[in-house]
Structure formats: C-alpha cells, structure tokens
MOPAC internal coordinates of N, CA, C and O (Angstrom, degrees):
PM7 1SCF
backbone

  N    0.0000 0     0.00 0     0.00 0    0    0    0
  C    1.4600 1     0.00 0     0.00 0    1    0    0
  C    1.5271 1   110.69 1     0.00 0    2    1    0
  O    1.2310 1   120.36 1   141.51 1    3    2    1
  N    1.3537 1   116.91 1   -38.49 1    3    2    1
  C    1.4617 1   120.10 1  -179.86 1    5    3    2
  C    1.5179 1   110.95 1   -64.08 1    6    5    3
  O    1.2310 1   120.28 1   140.98 1    7    6    5
  N    1.3395 1   117.07 1   -39.02 1    7    6    5
  C    1.4620 1   120.53 1   179.32 1    9    7    6
  C    1.5205 1   110.15 1   -64.93 1   10    9    7
  O    1.2310 1   120.14 1   140.99 1   11   10    9
  N    1.3237 1   117.35 1   -39.01 1   11   10    9
  C    1.4551 1   120.90 1   178.15 1   13   11   10
  C    1.5252 1   111.18 1   -63.69 1   14   13   11
  O    1.2310 1   120.15 1   135.34 1   15   14   13
  N    1.3277 1   117.33 1   -44.66 1   15   14   13
  C    1.4614 1   121.43 1   178.12 1   17   15   14
  C    1.5221 1   110.74 1   -60.03 1   18   17   15
  O    1.2310 1   120.86 1   133.16 1   19   18   17
  N    1.3350 1   115.97 1   -46.84 1   19   18   17
  C    1.4507 1   120.53 1  -179.86 1   21   19   18
  C    1.5211 1   110.64 1   -60.94 1   22   21   19
  O    1.2310 1   120.16 1   134.07 1   23   22   21
  N    1.3329 1   117.31 1   -45.93 1   23   22   21
  C    1.4595 1   121.82 1  -179.84 1   25   23   22
  C    1.5225 1   110.36 1   -61.86 1   26   25   23
  O    1.2310 1   119.77 1   136.09 1   27   26   25
  N    1.3234 1   118.04 1   -43.91 1   27   26   25
  C    1.4571 1   122.41 1   179.19 1   29   27   26
  C    1.5336 1   111.30 1   -61.42 1   30   29   27
  O    1.2310 1   120.21 1   134.51 1   31   30   29
  N    1.3206 1   117.20 1   -45.49 1   31   30   29
  C    1.4669 1   121.36 1   179.02 1   33   31   30
  C    1.5211 1   110.24 1   -64.27 1   34   33   31
  O    1.2310 1   120.17 1   138.59 1   35   34   33
  N    1.3126 1   117.28 1   -41.41 1   35   34   33
  C    1.4587 1   121.25 1   179.64 1   37   35   34
  C    1.5226 1   111.10 1   -63.01 1   38   37   35
  O    1.2310 1   119.96 1   133.78 1   39   38   37
  N    1.3271 1   117.68 1   -46.22 1   39   38   37
  C    1.4662 1   121.17 1   179.03 1   41   39   38
  C    1.5257 1   110.24 1   -62.86 1   42   41   39
  O    1.2310 1   120.20 1   134.23 1   43   42   41
  N    1.3101 1   117.22 1   -45.77 1   43   42   41
  C    1.4628 1   121.34 1   178.49 1   45   43   42
  C    1.5178 1   110.81 1   -58.88 1   46   45   43
  O    1.2310 1   120.49 1   137.09 1   47   46   45
  N    1.3140 1   116.67 1   -42.91 1   47   46   45
  C    1.4643 1   122.35 1   179.86 1   49   47   46
  C    1.5282 1   110.57 1   -63.93 1   50   49   47
  O    1.2310 1   119.70 1   133.35 1   51   50   49
  N    1.3187 1   118.18 1   -46.65 1   51   50   49
  C    1.4583 1   121.52 1  -177.09 1   53   51   50
  C    1.5226 1   112.20 1   -69.17 1   54   53   51
  O    1.2310 1   119.59 1   137.82 1   55   54   53
  N    1.3192 1   118.39 1   -42.18 1   55   54   53
  C    1.4603 1   121.37 1  -179.44 1   57   55   54
  C    1.5216 1   110.91 1   -68.01 1   58   57   55
  O    1.2310 1   120.02 1   139.81 1   59   58   57
  N    1.3033 1   117.56 1   -40.19 1   59   58   57
  C    1.4623 1   119.80 1  -176.48 1   61   59   58
  C    1.5215 1   112.12 1   -71.65 1   62   61   59
  O    1.2310 1   119.34 1   161.74 1   63   62   61
  N    1.3340 1   118.87 1   -18.26 1   63   62   61
  C    1.4570 1   122.01 1   179.84 1   65   63   62
  C    1.5263 1   112.79 1   -82.38 1   66   65   63
  O    1.2310 1   120.14 1   165.98 1   67   66   65
  N    1.3063 1   117.34 1   -14.02 1   67   66   65
  C    1.4550 1   121.44 1  -171.81 1   69   67   66
  C    1.5158 1   115.37 1   -53.25 1   70   69   67
  O    1.2310 1   119.52 1   133.23 1   71   70   69
  N    1.3160 1   118.51 1   -46.77 1   71   70   69
  C    1.4614 1   120.57 1  -172.57 1   73   71   70
  C    1.5257 1   113.18 1  -101.79 1   74   73   71
  O    1.2310 1   119.69 1  -167.03 1   75   74   73
  N    1.3021 1   118.20 1    12.97 1   75   74   73
  C    1.4538 1   120.86 1  -176.95 1   77   75   74
  C    1.5243 1   111.28 1  -103.60 1   78   77   75
  O    1.2310 1   120.80 1   -27.49 1   79   78   77
  N    1.3345 1   116.07 1   152.51 1   79   78   77
  C    1.4622 1   122.38 1   175.71 1   81   79   78
  C    1.5205 1   110.13 1   -84.13 1   82   81   79
  O    1.2310 1   120.82 1   -35.08 1   83   82   81
  N    1.3064 1   116.05 1   144.92 1   83   82   81
  C    1.4586 1   122.08 1   169.16 1   85   83   82
  C    1.5126 1   104.73 1  -119.45 1   86   85   83
  O    1.2310 1   120.49 1   -68.57 1   87   86   85
  N    1.3112 1   116.68 1   111.43 1   87   86   85
  C    1.4484 1   119.06 1  -172.18 1   89   87   86
  C    1.5097 1   110.38 1  -153.84 1   90   89   87
  O    1.2310 1   121.51 1   -17.64 1   91   90   89
  N    1.3030 1   114.71 1   162.36 1   91   90   89
  C    1.4526 1   119.58 1   175.38 1   93   91   90
  C    1.5235 1   111.89 1   -83.89 1   94   93   91
  O    1.2310 1   120.07 1  -177.31 1   95   94   93
  N    1.3297 1   117.48 1     2.69 1   95   94   93
  C    1.4635 1   120.26 1  -179.61 1   97   95   94
  C    1.5244 1   112.88 1   -72.61 1   98   97   95
  O    1.2310 1   120.27 1   149.01 1   99   98   97
  N    1.3019 1   117.10 1   -30.99 1   99   98   97
  C    1.4650 1   122.43 1   171.33 1  101   99   98
  C    1.5182 1   104.41 1  -113.42 1  102  101   99
  O    1.2310 1   120.56 1   -66.36 1  103  102  101
  N    1.3252 1   116.54 1   113.64 1  103  102  101
  C    1.4660 1   119.56 1  -167.78 1  105  103  102
  C    1.5228 1   111.96 1  -144.55 1  106  105  103
  O    1.2310 1   121.75 1   -11.59 1  107  106  105
  N    1.3415 1   114.25 1   168.41 1  107  106  105
  C    1.4592 1   119.52 1   174.05 1  109  107  106
  C    1.5169 1   109.85 1   -66.69 1  110  109  107
  O    1.2310 1   120.94 1   -37.51 1  111  110  109
  N    1.3079 1   115.80 1   142.49 1  111  110  109
  C    1.4615 1   121.89 1   173.72 1  113  111  110
  C    1.5259 1   106.24 1  -107.17 1  114  113  111
  O    1.2310 1   121.01 1   -78.05 1  115  114  113
  N    1.3184 1   115.68 1   101.95 1  115  114  113
  C    1.4539 1   120.11 1  -176.85 1  117  115  114
  C    1.5092 1   111.10 1    80.81 1  118  117  115
  O    1.2310 1   120.41 1     9.28 1  119  118  117
  N    1.3208 1   116.82 1  -170.72 1  119  118  117
  C    1.4697 1   120.05 1  -176.83 1  121  119  118
  C    1.5282 1   111.60 1   -78.89 1  122  121  119
  O    1.2310 1   121.31 1   -22.66 1  123  122  121
  N    1.3190 1   115.10 1   157.34 1  123  122  121
  C    1.4520 1   121.26 1   171.49 1  125  123  122
  C    1.5299 1   105.51 1   -89.77 1  126  125  123
  O    1.2310 1   120.02 1   -52.06 1  127  126  125
  N    1.3070 1   117.57 1   127.94 1  127  126  125
  C    1.4610 1   121.43 1  -175.94 1  129  127  126
  C    1.5191 1   111.05 1   -90.23 1  130  129  127
  O    1.2310 1   121.13 1   -44.93 1  131  130  129
  N    1.3163 1   115.45 1   135.07 1  131  130  129
  C    1.4585 1   122.41 1   178.89 1  133  131  130
  C    1.5197 1   108.40 1  -113.45 1  134  133  131
  O    1.2310 1   120.63 1   -49.51 1  135  134  133
  N    1.3316 1   116.41 1   130.49 1  135  134  133
  C    1.4630 1   120.29 1   177.02 1  137  135  134
  C    1.5300 1   108.12 1  -141.89 1  138  137  135
  O    1.2310 1   120.85 1   -12.58 1  139  138  137
  N    1.3130 1   115.98 1   167.42 1  139  138  137
  C    1.4596 1   121.99 1   177.27 1  141  139  138
  C    1.5230 1   107.26 1  -108.31 1  142  141  139
  O    1.2310 1   120.87 1   -55.00 1  143  142  141
  N    1.3467 1   115.95 1   125.00 1  143  142  141
  C    1.4634 1   118.97 1  -178.43 1  145  143  142
  C    1.5293 1   110.64 1   -82.49 1  146  145  143
  O    1.2310 1   120.40 1     3.21 1  147  146  145
  N    1.3270 1   116.84 1  -176.79 1  147  146  145
  C    1.4584 1   121.82 1  -176.01 1  149  147  146
  C    1.5292 1   113.07 1   -66.57 1  150  149  147
  O    1.2310 1   119.90 1   162.44 1  151  150  149
  N    1.3395 1   117.79 1   -17.56 1  151  150  149
  C    1.4640 1   121.59 1   177.36 1  153  151  150
  C    1.5285 1   112.15 1   -92.03 1  154  153  151
  O    1.2310 1   120.23 1  -178.85 1  155  154  153
  N    1.3269 1   117.17 1     1.15 1  155  154  153
  C    1.4574 1   121.11 1  -179.57 1  157  155  154
  C    1.5112 1   114.08 1    83.05 1  158  157  155
  O    1.2310 1   119.97 1  -169.02 1  159  158  157
  N    1.3237 1   117.66 1    10.98 1  159  158  157
  C    1.4633 1   122.79 1  -179.84 1  161  159  158
  C    1.5318 1   109.71 1   -95.02 1  162  161  159
  O    1.2310 1   121.23 1   -29.07 1  163  162  161
  N    1.3408 1   115.24 1   150.93 1  163  162  161
  C    1.4612 1   119.84 1   177.70 1  165  163  162
  C    1.5213 1   110.19 1   -76.86 1  166  165  163
  O    1.2310 1   121.31 1   -48.20 1  167  166  165
  N    1.3145 1   115.11 1   131.80 1  167  166  165
  C    1.4562 1   121.85 1   179.84 1  169  167  166
  C    1.5229 1   107.49 1  -121.62 1  170  169  167
  O    1.2310 1   120.65 1   -43.54 1  171  170  169
  N    1.3265 1   116.37 1   136.46 1  171  170  169
  C    1.4592 1   122.24 1  -178.59 1  173  171  170
  C    1.5152 1   109.86 1  -120.59 1  174  173  171
  O    1.2310 1   121.08 1   -35.69 1  175  174  173
  N    1.3309 1   115.55 1   144.31 1  175  174  173
  C    1.4574 1   120.91 1   174.65 1  177  175  174
  C    1.5197 1   108.38 1  -145.82 1  178  177  175
  O    1.2310 1   121.38 1   -27.59 1  179  178  177
  N    1.3015 1   114.96 1   152.41 1  179  178  177
  C    1.4557 1   119.76 1  -179.81 1  181  179  178
  C    1.5111 1   111.36 1  -171.31 1  182  181  179
  O    1.2310 1   121.77 1     6.37 1  183  182  181
  N    1.3141 1   114.22 1  -173.63 1  183  182  181
  C    1.4611 1   121.50 1   179.87 1  185  183  182
  C    1.5160 1   108.61 1  -129.25 1  186  185  183
  O    1.2310 1   121.11 1   -37.50 1  187  186  185
  N    1.3319 1   115.48 1   142.50 1  187  186  185
  C    1.4583 1   122.44 1   176.32 1  189  187  186
  C    1.5235 1   107.81 1  -118.51 1  190  189  187
  O    1.2310 1   120.78 1   -42.14 1  191  190  189
  N    1.3358 1   116.12 1   137.86 1  191  190  189
  C    1.4589 1   121.86 1   178.96 1  193  191  190
  C    1.5309 1   108.87 1  -120.68 1  194  193  191
  O    1.2310 1   120.94 1   -38.53 1  195  194  193
  N    1.3301 1   115.81 1   141.47 1  195  194  193
  C    1.4605 1   122.30 1   176.76 1  197  195  194
  C    1.5234 1   108.49 1   -95.20 1  198  197  195
  O    1.2310 1   120.30 1   -78.72 1  199  198  197
  N    1.3263 1   117.02 1   101.28 1  199  198  197
  C    1.4619 1   122.69 1   178.96 1  201  199  198
  C    1.5233 1   111.59 1   -97.50 1  202  201  199
  O    1.2310 1   119.94 1  -173.51 1  203  202  201
  N    1.3308 1   117.71 1     6.49 1  203  202  201
  C    1.4602 1   120.07 1  -179.90 1  205  203  202
  C    1.5233 1   109.22 1   -76.01 1  206  205  203
  O    1.2310 1   120.54 1    -9.82 1  207  206  205
  N    1.2993 1   116.57 1   170.18 1  207  206  205
  C    1.4572 1   121.08 1   179.88 1  209  207  206
  C    1.5121 1   112.74 1   -86.99 1  210  209  207
  O    1.2310 1   120.27 1  -169.34 1  211  210  209
  N    1.3461 1   117.09 1    10.66 1  211  210  209
  C    1.4676 1   120.59 1  -176.78 1  213  211  210
  C    1.5190 1   109.87 1  -142.26 1  214  213  211
  O    1.2310 1   121.84 1    -9.65 1  215  214  213
  N    1.3111 1   114.09 1   170.35 1  215  214  213
  C    1.4538 1   120.17 1   174.19 1  217  215  214
  C    1.5270 1   107.71 1   -70.54 1  218  217  215
  O    1.2310 1   119.69 1   -44.46 1  219  218  217
  N    1.3332 1   118.20 1   135.54 1  219  218  217
  C    1.4648 1   122.54 1   178.13 1  221  219  218
  C    1.5223 1   108.57 1  -102.32 1  222  221  219
  O    1.2310 1   121.23 1   -44.19 1  223  222  221
  N    1.3325 1   115.26 1   135.81 1  223  222  221
  C    1.4650 1   119.36 1   177.89 1  225  223  222
  C    1.5186 1   108.80 1  -129.93 1  226  225  223
  O    1.2310 1   121.00 1   -16.01 1  227  226  225
  N    1.3007 1   115.70 1   163.99 1  227  226  225
  C    1.4673 1   121.64 1  -178.22 1  229  227  226
  C    1.5271 1   110.99 1    53.41 1  230  229  227
  O    1.2310 1   120.49 1  -132.50 1  231  230  229
  N    1.3175 1   116.67 1    47.50 1  231  230  229
  C    1.4641 1   120.73 1  -179.68 1  233  231  230
  C    1.5270 1   108.57 1   -79.14 1  234  233  231
  O    1.2310 1   121.31 1   -54.16 1  235  234  233
  N    1.3387 1   115.11 1   125.84 1  235  234  233
  C    1.4559 1   121.81 1  -179.13 1  237  235  234
  C    1.5183 1   109.00 1  -124.25 1  238  237  235
  O    1.2310 1   121.01 1   -51.55 1  239  238  237
  N    1.3161 1   115.68 1   128.45 1  239  238  237
  C    1.4566 1   122.23 1   174.42 1  241  239  238
  C    1.5212 1   105.92 1  -102.69 1  242  241  239
  O    1.2310 1   120.53 1   -60.90 1  243  242  241
  N    1.3334 1   116.59 1   119.10 1  243  242  241
  C    1.4654 1   121.35 1  -177.95 1  245  243  242
  C    1.5175 1   109.56 1  -112.49 1  246  245  243
  O    1.2310 1   121.06 1   -46.86 1  247  246  245
  N    1.3266 1   115.58 1   133.14 1  247  246  245
  C    1.4613 1   122.15 1  -176.99 1  249  247  246
  C    1.5205 1   107.67 1  -129.14 1  250  249  247
  O    1.2310 1   120.30 1   -55.07 1  251  250  249
  N    1.3332 1   117.02 1   124.93 1  251  250  249
  C    1.4634 1   122.22 1  -177.15 1  253  251  250
  C    1.5249 1   109.08 1  -119.96 1  254  253  251
  O    1.2310 1   121.18 1   -47.16 1  255  254  253
  N    1.3285 1   115.35 1   132.84 1  255  254  253
  C    1.4612 1   122.35 1  -178.31 1  257  255  254
  C    1.5198 1   108.38 1  -118.01 1  258  257  255
  O    1.2310 1   120.94 1   -46.95 1  259  258  257
  N    1.3389 1   115.80 1   133.05 1  259  258  257
  C    1.4632 1   121.43 1   178.78 1  261  259  258
  C    1.5228 1   110.58 1  -119.95 1  262  261  259
  O    1.2310 1   121.14 1   -26.04 1  263  262  261
  N    1.3458 1   115.43 1   153.96 1  263  262  261
  C    1.4607 1   120.02 1   174.91 1  265  263  262
  C    1.5294 1   109.66 1   -88.92 1  266  265  263
  O    1.2310 1   120.27 1     5.81 1  267  266  265
  N    1.3223 1   117.09 1  -174.19 1  267  266  265
  C    1.4626 1   120.39 1  -175.85 1  269  267  266
  C    1.5280 1   113.39 1   -70.57 1  270  269  267
  O    1.2310 1   119.70 1   169.26 1  271  270  269
  N    1.3257 1   118.18 1   -10.74 1  271  270  269
  C    1.4610 1   121.72 1   177.57 1  273  271  270
  C    1.5288 1   111.69 1   -98.13 1  274  273  271
  O    1.2310 1   120.17 1  -176.74 1  275  274  273
  N    1.3360 1   117.28 1     3.26 1  275  274  273
  C    1.4573 1   121.72 1   179.01 1  277  275  274
  C    1.5168 1   114.79 1    84.02 1  278  277  275
  O    1.2310 1   120.12 1  -171.84 1  279  278  277
  N    1.3217 1   117.38 1     8.16 1  279  278  277
  C    1.4643 1   121.06 1   177.91 1  281  279  278
  C    1.5184 1   109.83 1   -85.43 1  282  281  279
  O    1.2310 1   120.85 1   -39.42 1  283  282  281
  N    1.3191 1   115.99 1   140.58 1  283  282  281
  C    1.4667 1   120.59 1   176.72 1  285  283  282
  C    1.5180 1   108.05 1   -72.19 1  286  285  283
  O    1.2310 1   120.81 1   -56.86 1  287  286  285
  N    1.3293 1   116.05 1   123.14 1  287  286  285
  C    1.4613 1   119.75 1   178.78 1  289  287  286
  C    1.5307 1   111.81 1  -106.40 1  290  289  287
  O    1.2310 1   120.94 1   164.17 1  291  290  289
  N    1.3392 1   115.82 1   -15.83 1  291  290  289
  C    1.4571 1   119.15 1   176.34 1  293  291  290
  C    1.5207 1   109.45 1  -162.24 1  294  293  291
  O    1.2310 1   121.04 1   -39.42 1  295  294  293
  N    1.3272 1   115.62 1   140.58 1  295  294  293
  C    1.4601 1   122.17 1   174.92 1  297  295  294
  C    1.5219 1   107.26 1  -133.37 1  298  297  295
  O    1.2310 1   120.97 1   -53.14 1  299  298  297
  N    1.3212 1   115.76 1   126.86 1  299  298  297
  C    1.4624 1   121.60 1  -177.15 1  301  299  298
  C    1.5245 1   108.22 1  -120.81 1  302  301  299
  O    1.2310 1   120.74 1   -46.65 1  303  302  301
  N    1.3301 1   116.19 1   133.35 1  303  302  301
  C    1.4585 1   121.48 1   172.86 1  305  303  302
  C    1.5173 1   107.70 1  -119.48 1  306  305  303
  O    1.2310 1   121.10 1   -56.01 1  307  306  305
  N    1.3343 1   115.49 1   123.99 1  307  306  305
  C    1.4600 1   121.35 1  -179.60 1  309  307  306
  C    1.5217 1   107.90 1  -113.45 1  310  309  307
  O    1.2310 1   120.24 1   -55.49 1  311  310  309
  N    1.3222 1   117.14 1   124.51 1  311  310  309
  C    1.4613 1   121.28 1   174.02 1  313  311  310
  C    1.5246 1   106.91 1   -78.91 1  314  313  311
  O    1.2310 1   120.72 1   -54.43 1  315  314  313
  N    1.3356 1   116.23 1   125.57 1  315  314  313
  C    1.4602 1   120.88 1  -178.04 1  317  315  314
  C    1.5209 1   107.99 1  -107.57 1  318  317  315
  O    1.2310 1   120.74 1   -67.40 1  319  318  317
  N    1.3219 1   116.20 1   112.60 1  319  318  317
  C    1.4603 1   122.08 1  -179.98 1  321  319  318
  C    1.5120 1   110.29 1  -100.70 1  322  321  319
  O    1.2310 1   121.23 1   -30.40 1  323  322  321
  N    1.3287 1   115.25 1   149.60 1  323  322  321
  C    1.4508 1   120.70 1   174.34 1  325  323  322
  C    1.5155 1   110.80 1   -75.47 1  326  325  323
  O    1.2310 1   120.66 1    -3.26 1  327  326  325
  N    1.2988 1   116.34 1   176.74 1  327  326  325
  C    1.4666 1   121.52 1  -178.09 1  329  327  326
  C    1.5296 1   111.15 1   -61.95 1  330  329  327
  O    1.2310 1   120.38 1   144.28 1  331  330  329
  N    1.3399 1   116.88 1   -35.72 1  331  330  329
  C    1.4681 1   120.93 1  -177.04 1  333  331  330
  C    1.5243 1   113.37 1  -100.72 1  334  333  331
  O    1.2310 1   119.20 1  -159.68 1  335  334  333
  N    1.2934 1   119.12 1    20.32 1  335  334  333
  C    1.4618 1   120.75 1   179.21 1  337  335  334
  C    1.5117 1   111.85 1   130.01 1  338  337  335
  O    1.2310 1   121.04 1    29.25 1  339  338  337
  N    1.3471 1   115.62 1  -150.75 1  339  338  337
  C    1.4592 1   119.90 1  -173.17 1  341  339  338
  C    1.5218 1   113.83 1   -74.86 1  342  341  339
  O    1.2310 1   118.90 1   167.68 1  343  342  341
  N    1.3019 1   119.70 1   -12.32 1  343  342  341
  C    1.4634 1   122.18 1   179.40 1  345  343  342
  C    1.5221 1   111.32 1   -91.80 1  346  345  343
  O    1.2310 1   121.02 1   -36.68 1  347  346  345
  N    1.3298 1   115.65 1   143.32 1  347  346  345
  C    1.4578 1   121.26 1   173.17 1  349  347  346
  C    1.5212 1   106.29 1  -112.84 1  350  349  347
  O    1.2310 1   120.96 1   -63.77 1  351  350  349
  N    1.3098 1   115.76 1   116.23 1  351  350  349
  C    1.4594 1   121.50 1  -176.39 1  353  351  350
  C    1.5240 1   111.12 1   -70.79 1  354  353  351
  O    1.2310 1   120.81 1   -14.58 1  355  354  353
  N    1.3297 1   116.05 1   165.42 1  355  354  353
  C    1.4579 1   120.99 1   176.43 1  357  355  354
  C    1.5209 1   109.64 1   -57.83 1  358  357  355
  O    1.2310 1   120.55 1   -46.19 1  359  358  357
  N    1.3180 1   116.55 1   133.81 1  359  358  357
  C    1.4659 1   125.19 1   179.28 1  361  359  358
  C    1.5271 1   114.18 1    63.14 1  362  361  359
  O    1.2310 1   119.59 1  -170.44 1  363  362  361
  N    1.3142 1   118.39 1     9.56 1  363  362  361
  C    1.4616 1   120.90 1   176.76 1  365  363  362
  C    1.5356 1   109.33 1   -75.57 1  366  365  363
  O    1.2310 1   120.91 1   -38.48 1  367  366  365
  N    1.3148 1   115.87 1   141.52 1  367  366  365
  C    1.4604 1   122.97 1   177.70 1  369  367  366
  C    1.5213 1   107.89 1  -112.57 1  370  369  367
  O    1.2310 1   120.60 1   -52.68 1  371  370  369
  N    1.3360 1   116.46 1   127.32 1  371  370  369
  C    1.4627 1   120.69 1   179.89 1  373  371  370
  C    1.5284 1   109.60 1  -127.33 1  374  373  371
  O    1.2310 1   121.05 1   -28.77 1  375  374  373
  N    1.3138 1   115.59 1   151.23 1  375  374  373
  C    1.4582 1   122.56 1  -179.84 1  377  375  374
  C    1.5288 1   110.16 1   -93.39 1  378  377  375
  O    1.2310 1   120.82 1   -27.62 1  379  378  377
  N    1.3107 1   116.03 1   152.38 1  379  378  377
  C    1.4580 1   121.46 1   170.65 1  381  379  378
  C    1.5234 1   108.21 1  -141.37 1  382  381  379
  O    1.2310 1   121.89 1   -19.60 1  383  382  381
  N    1.3369 1   114.00 1   160.40 1  383  382  381
  C    1.4661 1   119.94 1  -178.06 1  385  383  382
  C    1.5192 1   108.65 1  -159.10 1  386  385  383
  O    1.2310 1   120.56 1   -38.38 1  387  386  385
  N    1.3199 1   116.54 1   141.62 1  387  386  385
  C    1.4617 1   120.76 1   174.83 1  389  387  386
  C    1.5214 1   109.36 1  -156.43 1  390  389  387
  O    1.2310 1   121.33 1   -17.92 1  391  390  389
  N    1.3277 1   115.07 1   162.08 1  391  390  389
  C    1.4619 1   122.38 1   179.73 1  393  391  390
  C    1.5246 1   108.56 1  -124.89 1  394  393  391
  O    1.2310 1   120.64 1   -42.22 1  395  394  393
  N    1.3215 1   116.38 1   137.78 1  395  394  393
  C    1.4636 1   121.27 1   176.52 1  397  395  394
  C    1.5189 1   110.20 1   -85.69 1  398  397  395
  O    1.2310 1   120.74 1   -33.42 1  399  398  397
  N    1.3205 1   116.19 1   146.58 1  399  398  397
  C    1.4671 1   121.23 1   175.84 1  401  399  398
  C    1.5194 1   111.28 1   -86.96 1  402  401  399
  O    1.2310 1   120.40 1   155.78 1  403  402  401
  N    1.3276 1   116.84 1   -24.22 1  403  402  401
  C    1.4641 1   121.67 1  -177.05 1  405  403  402
  C    1.5196 1   111.22 1   -67.40 1  406  405  403
  O    1.2310 1   121.52 1   -31.52 1  407  406  405
  N    1.3257 1   114.70 1   148.48 1  407  406  405
  C    1.4637 1   118.95 1   176.52 1  409  407  406
  C    1.5257 1   109.32 1   -72.24 1  410  409  407
  O    1.2310 1   119.89 1   -42.78 1  411  410  409
  N    1.3302 1   117.81 1   137.22 1  411  410  409
  C    1.4700 1   121.18 1  -177.19 1  413  411  410
  C    1.5243 1   113.98 1   -55.39 1  414  413  411
  O    1.2310 1   119.44 1   145.72 1  415  414  413
  N    1.3332 1   118.67 1   -34.28 1  415  414  413
  C    1.4651 1   120.17 1  -177.40 1  417  415  414
  C    1.5327 1   112.85 1   -74.60 1  418  417  415
  O    1.2310 1   119.30 1   172.09 1  419  418  417
  N    1.3212 1   118.93 1    -7.91 1  419  418  417
  C    1.4668 1   123.09 1   177.25 1  421  419  418
  C    1.5321 1   111.98 1   -94.95 1  422  421  419
  O    1.2310 1   120.18 1   170.70 1  423  422  421
  N    1.3315 1   117.26 1    -9.30 1  423  422  421
  C    1.4640 1   121.57 1  -175.25 1  425  423  422
  C    1.5241 1   109.70 1   -89.11 1  426  425  423
  O    1.2310 1   121.21 1   -54.11 1  427  426  425
  N    1.3428 1   115.28 1   125.89 1  427  426  425
  C    1.4519 1   120.69 1   179.85 1  429  427  426
  C    1.5287 1   111.97 1  -110.24 1  430  429  427
  O    1.2310 1   120.13 1   137.73 1  431  430  429
  N    1.3297 1   117.37 1   -42.27 1  431  430  429
  C    1.4663 1   120.00 1   178.16 1  433  431  430
  C    1.5193 1   110.15 1  -141.25 1  434  433  431
  O    1.2310 1   121.50 1   -24.15 1  435  434  433
  N    1.3262 1   114.74 1   155.85 1  435  434  433
  C    1.4590 1   122.10 1  -177.62 1  437  435  434
  C    1.5253 1   108.23 1  -138.60 1  438  437  435
  O    1.2310 1   120.49 1   -35.71 1  439  438  437
  N    1.3279 1   116.67 1   144.29 1  439  438  437
  C    1.4628 1   120.69 1   173.01 1  441  439  438
  C    1.5247 1   108.49 1  -147.44 1  442  441  439
  O    1.2310 1   121.30 1   -21.78 1  443  442  441
  N    1.3275 1   115.12 1   158.22 1  443  442  441
  C    1.4557 1   118.83 1  -179.58 1  445  443  442
  C    1.5226 1   110.09 1  -139.94 1  446  445  443
  O    1.2310 1   121.43 1   -17.43 1  447  446  445
  N    1.3291 1   114.86 1   162.57 1  447  446  445
  C    1.4563 1   121.68 1   171.08 1  449  447  446
  C    1.5175 1   108.00 1  -144.63 1  450  449  447
  O    1.2310 1   121.38 1   -23.85 1  451  450  449
  N    1.3325 1   114.96 1   156.15 1  451  450  449
  C    1.4577 1   121.57 1   176.13 1  453  451  450
  C    1.5201 1   106.34 1  -122.54 1  454  453  451
  O    1.2310 1   120.37 1   -58.35 1  455  454  453
  N    1.3194 1   116.89 1   121.65 1  455  454  453
  C    1.4576 1   123.00 1  -178.89 1  457  455  454
  C    1.5267 1   108.42 1  -119.00 1  458  457  455
  O    1.2310 1   120.51 1   -29.65 1  459  458  457
  N    1.3498 1   116.64 1   150.35 1  459  458  457
  C    1.4622 1   120.20 1  -179.00 1  461  459  458
  C    1.5166 1   109.99 1  -163.05 1  462  461  459
  O    1.2310 1   121.42 1   -10.55 1  463  462  461
  N    1.3340 1   114.89 1   169.45 1  463  462  461
  C    1.4724 1   122.43 1   170.85 1  465  463  462
  C    1.5207 1   107.35 1  -116.12 1  466  465  463
  O    1.2310 1   120.78 1   -39.70 1  467  466  465
  N    1.3222 1   116.11 1   140.30 1  467  466  465
  C    1.4665 1   120.43 1   172.93 1  469  467  466
  C    1.5166 1   109.08 1   -77.25 1  470  469  467
  O    1.2310 1   120.26 1   -22.04 1  471  470  469
  N    1.3126 1   117.11 1   157.96 1  471  470  469
  C    1.4606 1   121.28 1  -175.78 1  473  471  470
  C    1.5147 1   113.00 1   -63.61 1  474  473  471
  O    1.2310 1   119.37 1   156.57 1  475  474  473
  N    1.3340 1   118.81 1   -23.43 1  475  474  473
  C    1.4595 1   121.39 1  -178.78 1  477  475  474
  C    1.5071 1   114.60 1   -87.02 1  478  477  475
  O    1.2310 1   119.10 1   177.03 1  479  478  477
  N    1.3339 1   119.33 1    -2.97 1  479  478  477
  C    1.4519 1   122.68 1  -177.11 1  481  479  478
  C    1.5215 1   111.34 1   -89.16 1  482  481  479
  O    1.2310 1   120.76 1   -27.43 1  483  482  481
  N    1.3258 1   116.16 1   152.57 1  483  482  481
  C    1.4596 1   121.04 1   175.60 1  485  483  482
  C    1.5183 1   110.49 1   -70.92 1  486  485  483
  O    1.2310 1   120.82 1   -22.14 1  487  486  485
  N    1.3340 1   116.03 1   157.86 1  487  486  485
  C    1.4682 1   120.69 1   179.80 1  489  487  486
  C    1.4946 1   112.23 1   -71.35 1  490  489  487
  O    1.2310 1   120.10 1   180.00 1  491  490  489

C-alpha cells in the first residue's frame, strides 16, 4: 500500500508540473522559518514575492523531505494565493505556512520549488 501511495503522489507531482514555470521571478522573500509546534511537528512559514513582469497565477510551493537513505518520506504542495484571490500581482508579497507530519528525527534533507503560470499563458 505504501508503494502505491508513493507512486500515486509521484505521478501526480510529475504531471502537475508539466505546464508550470520554474523561475526565480516568483521567489522566497528572505529565509523560510522553521519552528516546532506544540505537537512536536516542524512548522514552516515564509513570504513569496512576485518579481516577474506579469501577474502570476496557480502558484504552488512544493516541499520534499527525504530520510537518510534518500527516500521521499513526505511531499507537501501549498497553493499560494494573492491577497485578492488566486493571482499574485507584480511585486506583491504573500505569506505561506505549512506543517510536516513526519517526525523531525526522521528528516535528513529538504528541498523546495516554486512553480507558477504567468497571466499571459493558457490554462
């Protein structure tokens, strides 16, 4: 069952990335803060800024956690909406926050990506 879940998440992740941009135009503003919540889980918060020359839509923040053997133990996708809805305007700064389910002592490496569509692109 675990292999099926992993395969399903991997396929969903790969297919959903197909039509999105990966660029430094929509990026983190400053560091992403890591803290431990009252349940002992890792919680992350940060800010994303749209430095592109267009409105960004369908902004997705993806965070992948691996164990010491290089296996993915958790993958989180956070939809980042602008203040006025799903679009993030030029130079707009928006907050995001998420919590990992994995135990902190099982986490060995972490990586993230920010994907989006420009306002002039087809859906």
